[in-house]
TORMAR-21800 format. One record per atom (N, C-alpha, C, CB): residue number from 1; x, y, z negated. Coordinates in Angstrom, 2 decimals, decimal comma. Each point is the difference from the previous one (the first is absolute). Glycine has a CB too. Layout:
<kemis>
<kemi resi="NUM" px="X" py="Y" pz="Z"/>
...
</kemis>
This chain:
<kemis>
<kemi resi="1" px="226,41" py="115,32" pz="-29,74"/>
<kemi resi="1" px="-0,19" py="1,27" pz="0,09"/>
<kemi resi="1" px="-1,21" py="0,22" pz="0,91"/>
<kemi resi="1" px="2,41" py="0,42" pz="-0,47"/>
<kemi resi="2" px="-3,33" py="0,53" pz="-0,03"/>
<kemi resi="2" px="-1,15" py="0,27" pz="0,80"/>
<kemi resi="2" px="0,22" py="0,95" pz="1,25"/>
<kemi resi="2" px="-1,23" py="-0,37" pz="-2,15"/>
<kemi resi="3" px="0,35" py="0,24" pz="3,26"/>
<kemi resi="3" px="0,17" py="0,91" pz="0,81"/>
<kemi resi="3" px="-0,39" py="1,46" pz="-0,40"/>
<kemi resi="3" px="-0,21" py="-1,89" pz="1,42"/>
<kemi resi="4" px="0,95" py="2,85" pz="-1,22"/>
<kemi resi="4" px="-0,34" py="1,38" pz="-0,29"/>
<kemi resi="4" px="-0,66" py="0,90" pz="1,23"/>
<kemi resi="4" px="1,97" py="-0,24" pz="-1,72"/>
<kemi resi="5" px="-2,23" py="-0,52" pz="2,80"/>
<kemi resi="5" px="-0,86" py="0,72" pz="1,05"/>
<kemi resi="5" px="-1,33" py="-0,24" pz="-0,09"/>
<kemi resi="5" px="1,67" py="-0,08" pz="1,41"/>
<kemi resi="6" px="-2,38" py="0,85" pz="-0,59"/>
<kemi resi="6" px="-1,56" py="-0,08" pz="-0,17"/>
<kemi resi="6" px="-0,65" py="-1,03" pz="1,12"/>
<kemi resi="6" px="-0,04" py="2,63" pz="-0,90"/>
<kemi resi="7" px="0,66" py="-3,73" pz="1,11"/>
<kemi resi="7" px="-0,26" py="-0,87" pz="0,94"/>
<kemi resi="7" px="-1,36" py="-0,81" pz="-0,35"/>
<kemi resi="7" px="2,58" py="-0,05" pz="0,51"/>
<kemi resi="8" px="-2,56" py="-0,30" pz="-1,85"/>
<kemi resi="8" px="-0,91" py="-0,70" pz="-0,55"/>
<kemi resi="8" px="-1,48" py="0,63" pz="0,24"/>
<kemi resi="8" px="1,88" py="-0,75" pz="-1,63"/>
<kemi resi="9" px="-2,03" py="2,12" pz="1,57"/>
<kemi resi="9" px="-1,24" py="0,74" pz="0,20"/>
<kemi resi="9" px="-0,27" py="0,15" pz="1,33"/>
<kemi resi="9" px="0,26" py="1,11" pz="-1,93"/>
<kemi resi="10" px="0,71" py="-1,47" pz="2,93"/>
<kemi resi="10" px="-0,33" py="0,40" pz="1,52"/>
<kemi resi="10" px="-0,86" py="-1,33" pz="0,30"/>
<kemi resi="10" px="2,39" py="1,56" pz="0,84"/>
<kemi resi="11" px="-3,56" py="-1,19" pz="-0,35"/>
<kemi resi="11" px="-1,13" py="-1,02" pz="0,38"/>
<kemi resi="11" px="-0,67" py="0,22" pz="1,32"/>
<kemi resi="11" px="-0,44" py="-0,21" pz="-2,37"/>
<kemi resi="12" px="0,49" py="-0,56" pz="3,39"/>
<kemi resi="12" px="-0,31" py="0,51" pz="1,29"/>
<kemi resi="12" px="-1,60" py="-0,25" pz="0,01"/>
<kemi resi="12" px="2,49" py="-0,52" pz="1,24"/>
<kemi resi="13" px="-3,28" py="0,75" pz="-0,16"/>
<kemi resi="13" px="-1,28" py="-0,19" pz="0,13"/>
<kemi resi="13" px="-0,41" py="-1,55" pz="0,27"/>
<kemi resi="13" px="0,00" py="2,45" pz="0,77"/>
<kemi resi="14" px="0,87" py="-2,96" pz="0,10"/>
<kemi resi="14" px="-0,13" py="-1,49" pz="0,11"/>
<kemi resi="14" px="0,17" py="-0,86" pz="-1,57"/>
<kemi resi="14" px="1,08" py="0,37" pz="2,70"/>
<kemi resi="15" px="-0,17" py="0,21" pz="-3,46"/>
<kemi resi="15" px="0,07" py="-0,62" pz="-1,28"/>
<kemi resi="15" px="-1,19" py="0,32" pz="-0,85"/>
<kemi resi="15" px="2,41" py="0,08" pz="0,16"/>
<kemi resi="16" px="-2,95" py="0,93" pz="-0,07"/>
<kemi resi="16" px="-1,23" py="0,51" pz="-0,70"/>
<kemi resi="16" px="-1,02" py="-0,99" pz="0,52"/>
<kemi resi="16" px="0,63" py="2,61" pz="-0,18"/>
<kemi resi="17" px="-0,80" py="-2,86" pz="1,51"/>
<kemi resi="17" px="-1,19" py="-0,99" pz="0,60"/>
<kemi resi="17" px="0,32" py="-1,26" pz="-0,40"/>
<kemi resi="17" px="-0,49" py="1,23" pz="2,01"/>
<kemi resi="18" px="1,74" py="-1,62" pz="-2,33"/>
<kemi resi="18" px="0,19" py="-1,63" pz="-0,43"/>
<kemi resi="18" px="-0,19" py="0,15" pz="-1,52"/>
<kemi resi="18" px="1,87" py="-0,95" pz="1,94"/>
<kemi resi="19" px="-1,66" py="1,88" pz="-2,76"/>
<kemi resi="19" px="-0,20" py="-0,24" pz="-1,47"/>
<kemi resi="19" px="-1,41" py="0,29" pz="-0,12"/>
<kemi resi="19" px="2,31" py="0,61" pz="-0,87"/>
<kemi resi="20" px="-3,13" py="0,15" pz="1,47"/>
<kemi resi="20" px="-1,51" py="0,25" pz="-0,03"/>
<kemi resi="20" px="-0,68" py="-1,41" pz="0,46"/>
<kemi resi="20" px="0,22" py="2,72" pz="0,62"/>
<kemi resi="21" px="0,36" py="-3,44" pz="0,30"/>
<kemi resi="21" px="-0,83" py="-1,36" pz="0,50"/>
<kemi resi="21" px="0,40" py="-1,06" pz="-0,93"/>
<kemi resi="21" px="-0,05" py="0,51" pz="2,55"/>
<kemi resi="22" px="1,24" py="-0,37" pz="-3,15"/>
<kemi resi="22" px="0,27" py="-0,93" pz="-1,14"/>
<kemi resi="22" px="-0,84" py="-0,01" pz="-1,09"/>
<kemi resi="22" px="2,02" py="0,22" pz="0,58"/>
<kemi resi="23" px="-2,09" py="0,96" pz="-1,15"/>
<kemi resi="23" px="-1,00" py="0,40" pz="-1,10"/>
<kemi resi="23" px="-1,08" py="-0,49" pz="0,28"/>
<kemi resi="23" px="0,84" py="1,85" pz="-0,52"/>
<kemi resi="24" px="-1,59" py="-1,60" pz="1,71"/>
<kemi resi="24" px="-1,44" py="-0,47" pz="0,39"/>
<kemi resi="24" px="-0,02" py="-1,37" pz="0,07"/>
<kemi resi="24" px="-0,50" py="1,89" pz="1,26"/>
<kemi resi="25" px="1,35" py="-2,58" pz="-0,82"/>
<kemi resi="25" px="0,16" py="-1,43" pz="0,33"/>
<kemi resi="25" px="-0,02" py="-0,69" pz="-1,49"/>
<kemi resi="25" px="1,48" py="0,38" pz="2,40"/>
<kemi resi="26" px="-0,87" py="0,03" pz="-3,28"/>
<kemi resi="26" px="-0,11" py="-0,30" pz="-1,56"/>
<kemi resi="26" px="0,56" py="-1,33" pz="-0,33"/>
<kemi resi="26" px="-2,08" py="1,34" pz="-0,20"/>
<kemi resi="27" px="2,80" py="-2,20" pz="1,26"/>
<kemi resi="27" px="0,59" py="-1,10" pz="-0,41"/>
<kemi resi="27" px="1,34" py="0,03" pz="0,94"/>
<kemi resi="27" px="-2,31" py="-1,31" pz="-0,81"/>
<kemi resi="28" px="3,38" py="0,47" pz="0,28"/>
<kemi resi="28" px="1,20" py="-0,10" pz="0,57"/>
<kemi resi="28" px="-0,22" py="-0,14" pz="1,58"/>
<kemi resi="28" px="0,98" py="-1,00" pz="-2,22"/>
<kemi resi="29" px="-0,55" py="1,52" pz="3,15"/>
<kemi resi="29" px="-0,27" py="-0,14" pz="1,51"/>
<kemi resi="29" px="1,34" py="-0,15" pz="0,90"/>
<kemi resi="29" px="-2,15" py="1,47" pz="-0,39"/>
<kemi resi="30" px="2,03" py="-2,05" pz="1,50"/>
<kemi resi="30" px="1,02" py="-0,06" pz="1,19"/>
<kemi resi="30" px="-0,14" py="1,28" pz="0,76"/>
<kemi resi="30" px="-0,11" py="-2,55" pz="0,26"/>
<kemi resi="31" px="1,18" py="2,32" pz="0,72"/>
<kemi resi="31" px="0,03" py="1,09" pz="0,89"/>
<kemi resi="31" px="-1,15" py="0,24" pz="0,89"/>
<kemi resi="31" px="2,22" py="-0,35" pz="-0,14"/>
<kemi resi="32" px="-2,67" py="-1,12" pz="0,63"/>
<kemi resi="32" px="-1,05" py="0,15" pz="0,85"/>
<kemi resi="32" px="-1,44" py="0,61" pz="-0,56"/>
<kemi resi="32" px="1,27" py="-1,91" pz="1,10"/>
<kemi resi="33" px="-1,52" py="1,53" pz="-2,44"/>
<kemi resi="33" px="-1,19" py="0,68" pz="-0,55"/>
<kemi resi="33" px="0,14" py="1,56" pz="-0,32"/>
<kemi resi="33" px="-0,51" py="-2,28" pz="-0,96"/>
<kemi resi="34" px="1,74" py="2,62" pz="0,86"/>
<kemi resi="34" px="0,23" py="1,67" pz="-0,10"/>
<kemi resi="34" px="-0,01" py="0,70" pz="1,52"/>
<kemi resi="34" px="1,66" py="-0,35" pz="-2,29"/>
<kemi resi="35" px="-1,11" py="-0,32" pz="3,28"/>
<kemi resi="35" px="-0,07" py="0,30" pz="1,41"/>
<kemi resi="35" px="-1,40" py="0,22" pz="0,39"/>
<kemi resi="35" px="2,00" py="-1,30" pz="0,44"/>
<kemi resi="36" px="-2,84" py="0,21" pz="-0,80"/>
<kemi resi="36" px="-1,33" py="0,14" pz="0,53"/>
<kemi resi="36" px="-0,81" py="1,13" pz="-0,69"/>
<kemi resi="36" px="0,09" py="-2,43" pz="0,56"/>
<kemi resi="37" px="0,21" py="2,64" pz="-1,91"/>
<kemi resi="37" px="-0,67" py="1,02" pz="-0,74"/>
<kemi resi="37" px="0,61" py="1,50" pz="0,32"/>
<kemi resi="37" px="-0,49" py="-1,86" pz="-1,87"/>
<kemi resi="38" px="1,68" py="1,83" pz="2,32"/>
<kemi resi="38" px="0,43" py="1,49" pz="0,35"/>
<kemi resi="38" px="0,02" py="0,32" pz="1,41"/>
<kemi resi="38" px="1,38" py="0,00" pz="-1,91"/>
<kemi resi="39" px="-1,30" py="-1,21" pz="2,90"/>
<kemi resi="39" px="0,32" py="0,40" pz="1,37"/>
<kemi resi="39" px="1,50" py="0,31" pz="0,25"/>
<kemi resi="39" px="-2,31" py="0,88" pz="0,10"/>
<kemi resi="40" px="3,16" py="-1,14" pz="-1,03"/>
<kemi resi="40" px="1,35" py="-0,01" pz="0,23"/>
<kemi resi="40" px="0,65" py="-1,35" pz="0,64"/>
<kemi resi="40" px="-0,05" py="1,66" pz="-1,90"/>
<kemi resi="41" px="0,91" py="-1,81" pz="2,81"/>
<kemi resi="41" px="0,67" py="-1,10" pz="0,44"/>
<kemi resi="41" px="0,56" py="-0,69" pz="-1,26"/>
<kemi resi="41" px="0,50" py="1,07" pz="2,28"/>
<kemi resi="42" px="-0,77" py="-2,54" pz="-2,03"/>
<kemi resi="42" px="0,60" py="-0,60" pz="-1,25"/>
<kemi resi="42" px="1,63" py="-0,07" pz="-0,18"/>
<kemi resi="42" px="-2,15" py="-1,36" pz="0,10"/>
<kemi resi="43" px="2,76" py="1,41" pz="0,80"/>
<kemi resi="43" px="1,32" py="0,16" pz="-0,02"/>
<kemi resi="43" px="0,43" py="1,19" pz="-0,73"/>
<kemi resi="43" px="0,03" py="-1,18" pz="1,98"/>
<kemi resi="44" px="-0,63" py="2,29" pz="-1,65"/>
<kemi resi="44" px="0,13" py="1,31" pz="-0,61"/>
<kemi resi="44" px="-0,46" py="0,06" pz="-1,64"/>
<kemi resi="44" px="-0,44" py="0,94" pz="2,53"/>
<kemi resi="45" px="-0,76" py="-1,81" pz="-2,71"/>
<kemi resi="45" px="-0,30" py="0,03" pz="-1,43"/>
<kemi resi="45" px="0,94" py="-0,78" pz="-0,70"/>
<kemi resi="45" px="-2,28" py="0,31" pz="0,38"/>
<kemi resi="46" px="3,05" py="-1,37" pz="0,25"/>
<kemi resi="46" px="0,99" py="-0,54" pz="-0,83"/>
<kemi resi="46" px="1,13" py="0,91" pz="-0,26"/>
<kemi resi="46" px="-0,67" py="-2,10" pz="0,81"/>
<kemi resi="47" px="1,07" py="2,70" pz="0,15"/>
<kemi resi="47" px="1,10" py="0,97" pz="-0,30"/>
<kemi resi="47" px="-0,43" py="0,98" pz="-1,08"/>
<kemi resi="47" px="0,83" py="-0,18" pz="2,37"/>
<kemi resi="48" px="-2,02" py="0,90" pz="-2,38"/>
<kemi resi="48" px="-0,37" py="0,98" pz="-1,00"/>
<kemi resi="48" px="-0,29" py="-0,86" pz="-1,14"/>
<kemi resi="48" px="-0,91" py="1,82" pz="1,53"/>
<kemi resi="49" px="0,55" py="-3,18" pz="-1,75"/>
<kemi resi="49" px="-0,04" py="-0,50" pz="-1,36"/>
<kemi resi="49" px="1,38" py="-0,18" pz="-0,45"/>
<kemi resi="49" px="-2,16" py="-1,12" pz="0,32"/>
<kemi resi="50" px="3,01" py="0,74" pz="0,15"/>
<kemi resi="50" px="1,60" py="-0,25" pz="-0,39"/>
<kemi resi="50" px="0,23" py="1,59" pz="-0,57"/>
<kemi resi="50" px="0,99" py="-2,11" pz="2,16"/>
<kemi resi="51" px="-1,27" py="3,18" pz="-1,61"/>
<kemi resi="51" px="0,40" py="1,30" pz="-0,63"/>
<kemi resi="51" px="-0,89" py="0,14" pz="-1,24"/>
<kemi resi="51" px="0,71" py="1,14" pz="2,25"/>
<kemi resi="52" px="-1,99" py="-1,32" pz="-2,03"/>
<kemi resi="52" px="-0,75" py="0,20" pz="-1,08"/>
<kemi resi="52" px="0,26" py="-0,80" pz="-1,43"/>
<kemi resi="52" px="-1,49" py="0,57" pz="1,92"/>
<kemi resi="53" px="1,95" py="-1,93" pz="-1,47"/>
<kemi resi="53" px="0,55" py="-0,69" pz="-1,07"/>
<kemi resi="53" px="1,11" py="0,33" pz="-0,65"/>
<kemi resi="53" px="-0,93" py="-1,37" pz="0,94"/>
<kemi resi="54" px="2,01" py="2,00" pz="-0,15"/>
<kemi resi="54" px="1,11" py="0,66" pz="-0,58"/>
<kemi resi="54" px="-0,31" py="1,13" pz="-0,80"/>
<kemi resi="54" px="1,19" py="-0,75" pz="1,77"/>
<kemi resi="55" px="-2,12" py="1,49" pz="-1,53"/>
<kemi resi="55" px="-0,38" py="1,34" pz="-0,69"/>
<kemi resi="55" px="-0,83" py="-0,55" pz="-1,12"/>
<kemi resi="55" px="-0,03" py="1,68" pz="2,10"/>
<kemi resi="56" px="-0,26" py="-2,75" pz="-2,43"/>
<kemi resi="56" px="-0,99" py="-0,46" pz="-1,08"/>
<kemi resi="56" px="-1,47" py="0,04" pz="0,11"/>
<kemi resi="56" px="1,69" py="0,66" pz="-1,19"/>
<kemi resi="57" px="-2,06" py="-0,24" pz="2,46"/>
<kemi resi="57" px="-1,58" py="0,37" pz="0,21"/>
<kemi resi="57" px="-0,66" py="-1,54" pz="0,21"/>
<kemi resi="57" px="0,37" py="2,69" pz="1,36"/>
<kemi resi="58" px="0,34" py="-3,64" pz="-0,84"/>
<kemi resi="58" px="-0,66" py="-1,27" pz="0,33"/>
<kemi resi="58" px="0,90" py="-1,12" pz="-0,65"/>
<kemi resi="58" px="-1,05" py="0,93" pz="2,28"/>
<kemi resi="59" px="0,46" py="-1,93" pz="-2,78"/>
<kemi resi="59" px="0,79" py="-1,24" pz="-0,63"/>
<kemi resi="59" px="-0,36" py="-1,24" pz="0,90"/>
<kemi resi="59" px="-0,11" py="0,92" pz="-2,59"/>
<kemi resi="60" px="0,65" py="-1,95" pz="2,30"/>
<kemi resi="60" px="-0,02" py="-1,35" pz="0,71"/>
<kemi resi="60" px="-0,12" py="-0,88" pz="-0,84"/>
<kemi resi="60" px="1,21" py="0,52" pz="1,62"/>
<kemi resi="61" px="-2,43" py="-1,22" pz="-2,12"/>
<kemi resi="61" px="-0,25" py="-0,83" pz="-0,74"/>
<kemi resi="61" px="0,10" py="-1,50" pz="0,63"/>
<kemi resi="61" px="-1,26" py="1,89" pz="-1,12"/>
<kemi resi="62" px="1,39" py="-2,14" pz="2,36"/>
<kemi resi="62" px="0,19" py="-1,09" pz="0,54"/>
<kemi resi="62" px="0,56" py="0,29" pz="1,58"/>
<kemi resi="62" px="-1,85" py="-1,06" pz="-1,75"/>
<kemi resi="63" px="2,43" py="0,06" pz="2,07"/>
<kemi resi="63" px="0,76" py="0,23" pz="1,40"/>
<kemi resi="63" px="-1,09" py="0,39" pz="0,99"/>
<kemi resi="63" px="1,93" py="-1,80" pz="-0,42"/>
<kemi resi="64" px="-1,68" py="2,84" pz="1,18"/>
<kemi resi="64" px="-0,57" py="0,55" pz="1,14"/>
<kemi resi="64" px="-1,26" py="0,74" pz="-0,64"/>
<kemi resi="64" px="0,91" py="-1,89" pz="1,79"/>
<kemi resi="65" px="-1,13" py="2,11" pz="-2,95"/>
<kemi resi="65" px="-1,54" py="0,69" pz="-0,59"/>
<kemi resi="65" px="0,62" py="1,14" pz="-0,82"/>
<kemi resi="65" px="-1,77" py="-2,32" pz="-0,35"/>
<kemi resi="66" px="1,07" py="3,30" pz="0,45"/>
<kemi resi="66" px="0,20" py="1,28" pz="-0,64"/>
<kemi resi="66" px="-1,11" py="0,67" pz="-0,69"/>
<kemi resi="66" px="1,56" py="0,21" pz="1,61"/>
<kemi resi="67" px="-1,41" py="0,37" pz="-2,57"/>
<kemi resi="67" px="-0,86" py="0,95" pz="-1,02"/>
<kemi resi="67" px="0,54" py="1,37" pz="-0,25"/>
<kemi resi="67" px="-0,65" py="-2,01" pz="-1,17"/>
<kemi resi="68" px="-0,40" py="2,70" pz="0,89"/>
<kemi resi="68" px="0,42" py="1,48" pz="-0,14"/>
<kemi resi="68" px="0,23" py="0,06" pz="-1,57"/>
<kemi resi="68" px="-1,46" py="1,10" pz="2,15"/>
<kemi resi="69" px="2,62" py="-0,52" pz="-2,60"/>
<kemi resi="69" px="0,11" py="0,23" pz="-1,27"/>
<kemi resi="69" px="-0,43" py="1,31" pz="-0,59"/>
<kemi resi="69" px="1,62" py="-1,52" pz="0,33"/>
<kemi resi="70" px="-1,40" py="1,89" pz="-1,81"/>
<kemi resi="70" px="-0,88" py="1,17" pz="-0,29"/>
<kemi resi="70" px="0,57" py="1,24" pz="0,40"/>
<kemi resi="70" px="-0,91" py="-1,15" pz="-1,80"/>
<kemi resi="71" px="2,39" py="0,94" pz="2,20"/>
<kemi resi="71" px="0,59" py="1,45" pz="0,48"/>
<kemi resi="71" px="-0,66" py="-0,03" pz="1,64"/>
<kemi resi="71" px="2,75" py="0,11" pz="-1,70"/>
<kemi resi="72" px="-2,96" py="-1,10" pz="2,25"/>
<kemi resi="72" px="-0,47" py="0,15" pz="1,31"/>
<kemi resi="72" px="-1,53" py="0,45" pz="-0,29"/>
<kemi resi="72" px="1,73" py="-1,84" pz="1,21"/>
<kemi resi="73" px="-2,40" py="1,52" pz="-2,00"/>
<kemi resi="73" px="-1,29" py="0,59" pz="-0,15"/>
<kemi resi="73" px="0,04" py="1,44" pz="-0,41"/>
<kemi resi="73" px="-0,80" py="-2,20" pz="-0,55"/>
<kemi resi="74" px="1,77" py="2,50" pz="-0,15"/>
<kemi resi="74" px="0,08" py="1,61" pz="-0,37"/>
<kemi resi="74" px="0,55" py="0,73" pz="1,13"/>
<kemi resi="74" px="0,41" py="-0,37" pz="-2,43"/>
<kemi resi="75" px="0,39" py="-0,14" pz="3,46"/>
<kemi resi="75" px="0,37" py="0,62" pz="1,18"/>
<kemi resi="75" px="-1,27" py="0,43" pz="0,86"/>
<kemi resi="75" px="2,17" py="-1,38" pz="-0,10"/>
<kemi resi="76" px="-3,26" py="0,72" pz="0,10"/>
<kemi resi="76" px="-1,13" py="0,13" pz="0,93"/>
<kemi resi="76" px="-1,09" py="0,93" pz="-0,84"/>
<kemi resi="76" px="0,48" py="-2,50" pz="1,29"/>
</kemis>
Protein backbone atom coordinates (compact mmCIF):
# COMPACT_ATOMS: atom_id res chain seq x y z
CA UNK A 1 0.00 0.00 0.00
CA UNK A 2 1.44 3.36 -1.03
CA UNK A 3 2.12 6.16 1.38
CA UNK A 4 -0.70 8.70 1.34
CA UNK A 5 1.31 11.55 2.87
CA UNK A 6 3.19 14.26 1.00
CA UNK A 7 6.60 13.15 2.34
CA UNK A 8 7.91 12.29 -1.13
CA UNK A 9 7.54 15.88 -2.25
CA UNK A 10 9.37 17.25 0.80
CA UNK A 11 12.92 17.98 -0.25
CA UNK A 12 15.37 20.08 1.74
CA UNK A 13 17.92 22.58 0.46
CA UNK A 14 20.70 20.08 1.26
CA UNK A 15 18.86 17.44 -0.78
CA UNK A 16 18.65 19.87 -3.72
CA UNK A 17 22.38 20.65 -3.42
CA UNK A 18 23.21 16.93 -3.42
CA UNK A 19 20.95 16.15 -6.38
CA UNK A 20 22.31 19.12 -8.34
CA UNK A 21 25.89 18.03 -7.67
CA UNK A 22 25.10 14.45 -8.70
CA UNK A 23 23.50 15.65 -11.92
CA UNK A 24 26.59 17.76 -12.62
CA UNK A 25 29.00 14.90 -11.94
CA UNK A 26 27.13 12.74 -14.43
CA UNK A 27 28.48 9.37 -13.28
CA UNK A 28 27.86 7.22 -10.20
CA UNK A 29 29.78 8.80 -7.34
CA UNK A 30 30.54 8.29 -3.67
CA UNK A 31 29.94 10.39 -0.58
CA UNK A 32 33.40 11.97 -0.79
CA UNK A 33 32.85 13.30 -4.31
CA UNK A 34 29.42 14.63 -3.40
CA UNK A 35 30.76 16.16 -0.20
CA UNK A 36 33.55 17.91 -2.12
CA UNK A 37 31.09 19.23 -4.70
CA UNK A 38 28.56 20.52 -2.15
CA UNK A 39 30.61 21.47 0.89
CA UNK A 40 28.34 19.29 3.05
CA UNK A 41 30.06 16.95 5.56
CA UNK A 42 30.44 13.40 4.23
CA UNK A 43 28.52 11.78 7.10
CA UNK A 44 25.60 14.14 6.52
CA UNK A 45 25.74 13.41 2.78
CA UNK A 46 25.52 9.68 3.58
CA UNK A 47 22.46 10.23 5.73
CA UNK A 48 20.79 12.37 3.07
CA UNK A 49 21.58 9.79 0.37
CA UNK A 50 19.78 7.13 2.39
CA UNK A 51 16.70 9.36 2.54
CA UNK A 52 16.93 10.27 -1.14
CA UNK A 53 17.28 6.59 -2.08
CA UNK A 54 14.17 5.72 -0.06
CA UNK A 55 12.26 8.48 -1.86
CA UNK A 56 13.42 7.19 -5.25
CA UNK A 57 15.53 10.24 -6.16
CA UNK A 58 18.83 8.33 -6.03
CA UNK A 59 19.83 4.84 -7.08
CA UNK A 60 22.85 2.73 -6.15
CA UNK A 61 24.25 0.78 -9.10
CA UNK A 62 27.20 -0.48 -7.03
CA UNK A 63 28.17 -0.60 -3.36
CA UNK A 64 28.89 2.91 -2.04
CA UNK A 65 28.19 4.49 -5.45
CA UNK A 66 25.12 6.60 -6.12
CA UNK A 67 23.47 8.13 -9.16
CA UNK A 68 20.56 10.48 -9.62
CA UNK A 69 17.35 8.97 -11.02
CA UNK A 70 14.91 10.59 -13.44
CA UNK A 71 12.70 11.38 -10.42
CA UNK A 72 15.67 13.10 -8.78
CA UNK A 73 16.32 15.16 -11.90
CA UNK A 74 12.66 16.19 -11.98
CA UNK A 75 12.84 17.28 -8.32
CA UNK A 76 15.56 19.84 -9.02
